[in-house]
Each structure stands twice: as C-alpha cells, then as structure tokens.
N, C-alpha and C positions, 0 to 999 in steps of 0.2 A: 111589275116584277123586274128587279135589277138583273144584270148579267150574272152577278155573283149568286143571287138566289136561284136563277135558272140552272147554273152549274151545280149548285148544292142539291137541288131537286133531282137533277139527272143522276148524280152520283148516288143519292139516297135510293132512288128507284132501282138502280143497278145492284146496289148492295142488298136491298130487300128481296130482289129477284133471286140473287144467289142464296140468301137465307131460305127462301121459299123452296128452291130446288133441293137444298140440303134437308129441309124438314120433310119433304115428300119421300126421301129415301129412308128416313128413320121412323116415320110414323104413318101407318096406313090410314088412320082416321083424318089426317091433315089434308085439306083441300087447297086453300090459298090464303093469302093475307093481303091486307091493305093498310094504309097509314093515313093519319090525320095530323095536322099541326100547322102552325104559322111558321113560314120559313125564316122570318126575321127573329123568331123566338123559339127555335126548334128544340133547344135543350130543355125548355120549360113546358113545351106544348105537344111534343111528339107522342102519339099513341099509335100502337100497332094492333090491329084487330086480326085475330086468327080464326079462320073458318074451318070447322071440322065436322065430321059425320057423327062422332060420339064425343062426349066430354073427355077432356084430357085428365089424367091423374095428376097429382101434385108433381110427381117426378117428370112427367111429360111436359108440363108447363115450365118447369125449371129448365129442362133441356131446350125447349123452344126459346125461352128467354136468353139462354146462353148462346145459342146459334145466332140469334138476331143481334145480340150485343157484340159477338165476335165480328160480324160483318160490318156493323156501323161504327166500330171504334175508330176507323180512319177519319171519320167526321167529328171525332171527339164527342160522340154521343153514347149514352148508356141508358137503357130503359130500366126502370124499377118494376117490380112485380105489378104494381097498380097501373102501369102504363101499357100492360099487355091485356087486351080484351079478348075473351074467347066467346065465339058464337057457334052454337051447334046448329047445323042445317040439316034438313031432312029431304028425302027424295021428292 
C-alpha cells in the first residue's frame, strides 16, 4: 500500500465514521456500516454496507445514501444506490 493509498484510506474511514454517527442520530434501526473496495480503483469499486435491525424504507435508504455521499464528496467519490448494501441483523 502506498502512502497516498494509506492517507486516502484514513480519510475515507474518518468520513464514513462521521456518516455513521449522523445516521445513528436520524435512524433508530441503524447500527453501523463498513466499506469494501480497492484503494487504487475506489471510484469504481467502493461499496458501503449498512447494518440495521430492521429493513430501511426507500426514503431511509435515500437518506443514508445522501449522508454518506455528503461525507465522501471531499474524496471526489459518490455512491450510486447499487453501491449501498443493506444487511438486517438480529439479536
């Protein structure tokens, strides 16, 4: 991993952490999120997985996508709806 990739990854993690905290405020079903992707091809490969206790409505998914995209725009990244994966977890 290059220094540039390390810095990009650190910034991405920071921004997704901010998005996570914002989503916790606005959605009781939201638990946490994680990301997957190749750092050298982040624009093409970034996927964000959202873990929640109940399935999000279409509006909640739209809001989650908006919050995440707002945070990652400084990296010149934007997720499309198919880049957001929702996983419902149970107790």
